[in-house]
N, C-alpha and C positions, 0 to 999 in steps of 0.2 A: 827264162824270163825272170826278172827280179821279184822277190817276195819280201814283204815287210810285215812285222808283227804289230798289231794295233791293240794288244791286250788280250781279249778273248780269242781273236782270230788272226791267222796268217792270211795276208791278202796278196794274191798274184796279180800283177798289173803289167801293162805296156804303156809307153809314152813315146810321142814323136813330135817334132817340130818345136818352134820357138814362138814367142808372142804371148798374148793374154791366154790364161788357162781355160780349157773346156774340159769338164769332167763328165764322163758318160757312164750311166748306171743302167745295166741291163735288167731284163725281167725274170720271171720265175723259172721258165724252162730254158733259159739261155746261158751264155757266158760272154766273155769279152769279145769273142770273135763275131758276135752279132753286130759289132760296131766297126769292123775293119773297113767297110766302104767309107764311112765317115772319117775315120782316122786318115785314110789315104787322101781324101778330098780336102781336109782342113789343115793338114800338117804344115803347109807352106805359109799359113797365116796365123796359126794358133799353136799353143802347146796343148796337145790333145792327149788325155789320159783315159784309158779304158781298163777295166779290171774285172776279175771274177768275184762276184758276190760270195760271201761265205755260203758253203753248200754247193758251189758250182765250180767247174773247171778245176784249176789247181790250187784254189784257196782251201782253207780249212773246211772240213765237214761240219754240218750242223747236226750233231749227234744228240742234242737235247733241244727242247723247245726254245725258240728265239723269235722275237717279234720284229716288226719293221723298225722299231726304235733301236733295237740292238744293232741292226744293219746300218742304221744312220750313224750310230756311235762309231762303228768300225770305219765307215766312209770318212767321217770327220777325222778320225785317227790317221787314215791314209793321207788326207790333205796335210795334216801336221807333219807326217814323215817326209813328204815330198816338198815341204816348204811352200805350200800353196796357201796364201793368205785369203785370196778371193778368186772366184771362178764363175763362169757360166756353167750351170749344172743342168744336165739333160737326163731325165729319167724316163725309161721305157717301161710301161706297165707297172710291175711291182717296184721298179726303180723310181718311178714318180712318187710312189707312196713313201719310199725311203727318203727322197728329197724333201718331202713335206716336213718330216720330223727334223731333218737337218735345218731347214729354213726357220722352223719354230725355235730350235735350240740355239742356232748361231746365225742369225740373219746377216751379221756383218761379213760372213764368209761368201755371200752370194752377190754377184753382179747382176745375174738374172737367173730365172728358172724356166725350163721348158719341160712339159710333161706330154709324152707321146703315148696315147692309148692307156691312160692311167686312171686313178680313182682315189678319192678320199674316203669313200665308202662304196663297196660293191652294191649294186642294186640286186633284187632277188634273183633275176635271171643270171647275172654274172656270178653270184654266190653259188647258184645251183650248178653252173658249168664247172667251176673250180672244185666243188664238192664231188661231182660225178667223176671228174678225171682223177681226183685223189682216191676215190673208192675203187675205180677201175684198176689203178695200179696196185692197190692192195689185193684185189681179187685175183688178178692175172699174174702179178709178180715178175713181169718183164716188160721192157720198153718197146720191144718190137710189136707186141700185141696192143700196147697202149697207143702208139703213135697214130695209126689210121683213124682212131676214134677222136684224136685231138686236132690233127692238122686242118681238117675241113672247117673247124671253128675259127681258125686264125685268119682266113682270107674270105673275100666276098665270093658268092657262088660263080659269078662270071669269070673271075680270075682263076678260080679252081678249075673250071671247065676248059679254059683257054690255055692253061699253062701246065700240062701234065708232066713235062720233064722237070720243071722247077718244083712242082708238088712232090714228085718222087724223090728229088734231092733233099727237100726239107724233111720229108718223112724218114729218109735214111739217117739224117743228122740227129733227129730226136729219138731214133731207135737205138742210139749208142748205149750198149749195156754197161759201159763204164760209169755212167751217171749214178750217183748215190741216191737210192730210193728213200732212205730215211730222211736225208736232207730235204729232198723235194717235199715229202710229207709235212715236215715241220714248217717249211716256207709256205706251202699252200695254206696251212692253218694260219700262218702269220697274215697272209692276204685276206683270208676270211675274217680275221679279227681286226684288221686295220680299220680304224674309224677316227679320223680327225676332222670330219666335216664341220663340226660346230666350232673348231678352232681356226679354220682357214682365214677368218677375218683378222687374225693376228699376223698374217703374212703380207707385209707391204712390198716385198720383193717384186719387181716386174716379172710377170708370169705369162708364158705362152701355153695355152691349153690346146692340144691337138687331138682330134677324135675322128674315128672312122665311122661313117654313117651306118654301116652294117655290122658293127662290132657287137657280139652278144656278151662278151666278157667285160669290157669296160665301155658300156653302152653310152649313147648320147644322153640318156637319163643321168648317168654318173657324171658326164662332162658338164651338163647344165647345172647339176647340183653344185659342182665346184665353181662355176661361173657366178652363181647366185651368191657365193660366200666370199670369193677372193676380191679384195678391194682394188687390185691393180693388175687386171688380167685381160688377155685378148684370146679370142676363140678362133681356131682355124679348123674347118671341117673338111674331111676328105670324102667327097660324095660318092666315089666309086669303090670304096675300100672298107675293110674290116679291121681286125686287130693288128695286122701286119702292114699298115699303110706305108710304112717306111720302105717296104719292098714293092707293094702294089702300085703306089704312086710315088716312086722313088725320086723322080726329078722335082716334082712339086714339094716333096718333103725336104729335100736338100735346099732348094731355093728359099723355102719358108724359114728354115733354121739359119741359113746364111744371112738372110736379110735381118733376122732377129739379132744375131750376133753383131752385125755391122751397126745396127741402131743403138745397141746397148754397150758396146765395148768402149771403155774410156780412152 
């Protein structure tokens, strides 16, 4: 897959399709493969770009502290390298935090913004979850022991109970010992320190805020905080889901985003 240098980081990415650009930014524990269903679904109508954040997949490691603003600079650099003047930007969890900095820095690059299970500031429960997972990885020193303590936090209890095979698959994926622990630690700290809540009123970009009712990480409290501040936002709640509502209620998530793109594509 192609890699481009954006200054501090080398960014590994995929792209497929033609049409108006859709840029997909994954979350803390993922990589670009989290977006493969969306790439496949949208490539016939849009130019879809998904990439590995620094510290993930085949992009540069984050061997020193880096904040969400640093990731935003790298993502804007990727847009420059790919000749993307303007795009629909979709951020998942930490990816939404990255998108917020991008929208504050370069609003002219946004046709719209969608944030899936994201935050402008973590609430105390969300911050505790991230801190606990960060500490657990430090204590145990391997992903296989970390994963079972994390996965049940990503989905609603009913989904966890009714989908044991899928839960086992997700657990195996996040147990990959090839993932860099130092990068995860630095990026987890970046999430804990991310706070642009009092600056959101400066984002006029049309924004879709998507939240899972049972999400302990990016809670409805965090979603409502953003809705109180964003001047041009719409809220969509996934009533049966938690942090992974893009999987738990996949059909609704797809149709919501597709409708959003259709409404806002020039």
